[in-house]
C-alpha positions, 0 to 999 in steps of 0.5 A: 393812866394818871391825868397830866396836870401840867400845861405846856405852851405850844412851840413856835413851829406848832403855831406857824404850821397850825396857821398855815393849815388853816389857810390851806382851804382859802388857798385852794379856793383862790387857785380855783377861782382867781384864774377863772376871774382873770380869764373872764376879765381878759375876755371882757375887753372884747365881750363886755357882756361877760361882766355879769359872769365875772361878778357871779364868779367873784361873789361865789369865791367871796361867799365860800371864803367867808363861810369857811372863815366864820366856821373856823372862828366859831370852832375856835371860839367854842372849842379852842379848835381849828383844822390846824389846831387839830392836826398839830395837837394844840388848843386855843384857850383863854387865860383861865383854861376855858374856851376863848369865846367870840371876842377873843377869837375875832380879836386875835384873828383880826390882828394877824390879818392886819399884820398882813399889810406887809404881805405874808411876812407880817402875818407870819411875824405876828404868828411867831411873835411868842418868840419875843415873849419874856414873861414866861407865858409864851404868848404872841402879841396877838395873844397878849392883846386878846388874852389867850393862850396856845397850849400843846395838848400832846405834851401836856394837859388839855384844860378844855376837857379837864376842868380849866387851868386848875384841873379837875382834882380837889386839892384838899389837904392830904393826911400825913404819911403813916396816919391811919386813914380811919383817924384822918376822917373826922368823926361824926357827932354822936347824935348821928351815930348812937343807936336809936332810942325809943322813949317810952313814957313812964306811968307812975302807979302804986303797982309795979312798973308797967312799961319800959324806958329807953329800950335800944331797938336798933341793935341787932339781937336786942329783944324786949323783955316780956312784961310781967302780968299785973297784979290786982290792985285797989282802985288808985286815987287820981294823982297829978300827971308827972312833968314830962322828962326833959329831952336833955335828961334822956339824951344824957342817960348812959347806954350800956356798951356805948363809947364814952367818947361818942356820948361827949361829941366828936374830936377834931384831928389836927395836923401835927406841926412841929414847934419851930418849923419854918420856911426860909426863902431866897430873899431872907424872908421867913414864914412860920408854918403853923398851918396849911398855906398856898404860895404863888404870885396871886394865889386863890383858893380852889375846891377843898382849900377851906381855911388855907392861908394865902401867901403872895410871893414877889416875882417880877420875872413871873416864873412863879404861877399865880397859884403854884404850891400847897404846903402842909405841916407834917410830923418832922417834915412838910408836904408840898403839892404842885398845883399845876404850875407852868414852870413846875416844882422840885425838892433838892436834898442835902446831897444835891439830888433833885426830885421833881414834883408831879402836879397834884401829888403830895411829896414829903420834904424834910428839914434841911432840904430845899423846895424850888417853885419856878425861879424862887425857892425856900429851905425847910428849917427846924432849929 
């Protein structure tokens, strides 16, 4: 099954029920110990000696409550889990999709406790305060102050186990539809692909050639020709040794049957970008699409985004994610890939049919169609 790349904010009901489940063990301890303490305090009115028993019971109650609280904070800080989070299928993360850590966990928990100055109602109001968030992140007041998110991992992806907010996949540019995969791969330099050549030194004498030059011995079936028997020769006069043949001359020699393109190096395949193709945004701004771009409120490069141009979109309503959409030029079209945005992306054709983008999967958008990303959109235009 394909991994869901989208992140889904936990609902108010999930947050409230999760917090209540976390409080159940403390409530059980209170039900057990507080009546015992109350009974001993009444007994102390007539038997002062029981004050020691009261202190012992109270200390046990306080230590057990503290131990449970520290355990819950540790679990949430290191794994984003609590008993309530586990039951309701939610996780607490930092803004990058990782474990929140001790500082953020203690901060958000203390704010809930401080709100309890107004008994019960104050803490509940703090827990469900995400209802009043207008920036699209669905954060409660305590989450905004601590810099945390609460995500539904049943409806969406669990970033804690799938590589954080950006996800585990490398969003490297994909080859255009119909492009031969063998051509899409950059060919290696000929120096790495050409058969190995054994360079044998040349001995100049008055007799016949005694040794071979540049025998290809790495090609299956290649057989070295037998050497002719040398004929008796008169003792030659000493001659100066020839200068060593430059390596460049050997490497430039043409080997029979080799591809000429291989000898001249490799050819880089470039994306075909139709002349005049551009994106016309809802605020009347135009972008000439002469290469791959990343769109978002504050986009950043991910793994495989080498050479990708970053384009910042003005979005006061924060409906567009920081790194929202990858746009690549194609032959008579563009290819768009949603980068796991919070509010999603879609393509609308001239007839009004809507095609939602699956995060991480490139989709083709033709000239005349409209691409929506959050609350913003652009038309694909080719004059």
